[in-house]
C-alpha positions in Angstrom: 6.9 -17.8 34.2 3.9 -18.3 36.5 0.5 -16.6 36.4 0.9 -12.9 37.3 -1.8 -12.6 39.9 -1.0 -8.9 40.7 -1.2 -7.8 37.1 -4.6 -9.5 36.5 -5.8 -8.7 40.0 -5.5 -5.0 39.2 -7.6 -5.4 36.1 -10.2 -7.3 38.2 -10.2 -4.6 40.9 -10.9 -1.7 38.6 -13.5 -3.7 36.7 -15.4 -4.4 39.9 -15.1 -0.8 41.2 -16.4 0.7 38.0 -19.2 -1.9 37.8 -20.3 -1.1 41.3 -20.2 2.6 40.8 -21.3 3.0 37.1 -22.6 -0.4 36.0 -21.4 -3.3 34.0 -21.5 -1.6 30.6 -19.1 1.1 31.8 -16.8 -1.5 33.4 -16.7 -3.5 30.1 -16.0 -0.3 28.2 -13.2 0.7 30.5 -11.7 -2.8 30.3 -11.9 -2.6 26.5 -10.2 0.8 26.3 -7.4 -0.3 28.7 -6.8 -3.4 26.7 -6.7 -1.5 23.4 -4.2 1.0 24.8 -1.9 -1.6 26.6 -2.1 -4.3 24.0 -1.8 -2.0 21.1 1.4 -0.5 22.5 2.9 -3.9 23.3 2.0 -5.4 19.9 3.3 -2.4 18.0 6.6 -2.6 19.8 7.0 -6.3 18.9 6.5 -5.6 15.1 4.1 -7.7 13.0 2.6 -8.1 9.6 -1.1 -7.4 9.8 -3.2 -10.3 8.6 -0.4 -12.9 9.1 -1.7 -15.8 11.2 1.8 -16.8 12.2 2.6 -13.2 13.4 -0.7 -13.2 15.3 0.3 -16.4 17.2 3.9 -15.1 17.7 3.0 -11.7 19.0 0.0 -12.8 21.1 1.8 -15.8 22.4 4.8 -13.8 23.5 2.7 -11.1 25.2 0.6 -13.7 27.0 3.7 -15.5 28.2 5.1 -12.3 29.5 2.2 -11.8 31.8 2.2 -15.5 32.9 -0.5 -17.0 30.8 -0.2 -20.4 29.3 -1.6 -20.5 25.8 -1.3 -22.6 22.8 -2.1 -22.4 19.1 -2.9 -26.0 17.9 -4.0 -24.6 14.5 -2.3 -21.8 12.6 -3.4 -21.8 9.0 -3.9 -19.3 6.2 -7.5 -18.7 7.1 -7.9 -20.2 10.6 -6.3 -20.0 14.0 -7.2 -21.9 17.1 -6.2 -20.0 20.2 -6.4 -21.7 23.6 -6.0 -20.3 27.1 -4.8 -22.9 29.5 -4.8 -20.3 32.3 -7.9 -18.3 33.4 -6.9 -14.7 33.0 -9.5 -13.3 35.3 -10.7 -15.9 37.8 -11.8 -13.2 40.2 -14.5 -12.0 37.7 -16.2 -15.3 37.3 -19.8 -14.8 38.5 -19.5 -11.0 38.1 -19.7 -10.8 34.3 -20.6 -13.0 31.4 -17.5 -14.8 30.1 -18.1 -13.9 26.5 -18.7 -10.2 27.2 -15.4 -10.1 29.2 -13.5 -12.0 26.5 -14.7 -9.6 23.8 -13.0 -6.7 25.6 -9.7 -8.0 24.4 -10.4 -10.6 21.7 -12.1 -8.2 19.2 -9.2 -5.8 19.6 -6.5 -8.5 19.2 -8.1 -9.8 16.0 -8.8 -6.4 14.4 -5.5 -4.9 15.3 -3.3 -7.9 14.3 -5.4 -9.6 11.6 -7.9 -7.2 10.2 -11.3 -8.4 9.1 -11.4 -11.8 10.8 -14.1 -13.2 13.2 -14.0 -15.5 16.2 -16.2 -17.8 18.2 -15.6 -19.3 21.6 -16.1 -23.0 21.5 -14.9 -23.9 25.0 -14.5 -22.0 28.2 -12.8 -22.5 31.6 -15.7 -20.8 33.3 -18.0 -23.5 32.0 -15.8 -26.3 33.3 -13.8 -27.0 30.2 -10.1 -27.8 30.4 -9.3 -24.6 28.5 -10.9 -21.6 26.8 -10.8 -22.0 23.0 -11.3 -19.2 20.5 -11.6 -20.3 16.8 -10.5 -17.4 14.7 -11.4 -17.4 10.9 -10.8 -15.1 8.0 -14.0 -13.3 7.0 
């Protein structure tokens, strides 16, 4: 499957419209809420064991693939996951919002919903010229 430009383009469009009309904080909040609703529904339908790193990788990987994202999980361990995006989900938002603020709209939800009390840090990012965006997720 290839990158689903229409799917991600719709998210970029509503983000930019809300940002222009109500400001960046409102646009980020809307993105966060849309991600929580859509991802929560999708993940719940797939079934998972909360807190299981292998289930996190399975569910997130399958969902990402279904929308045309290339991702990999080079590390899946009891207390650590390395989650890499080889595809830029929102290339049309580069320069319109901070990469970390945008990523937080879906990463925080994915982690809390599927894993619970884990944390993440972004160690590489496509928007900074890296070959991929890498999130290192660790059990708190």
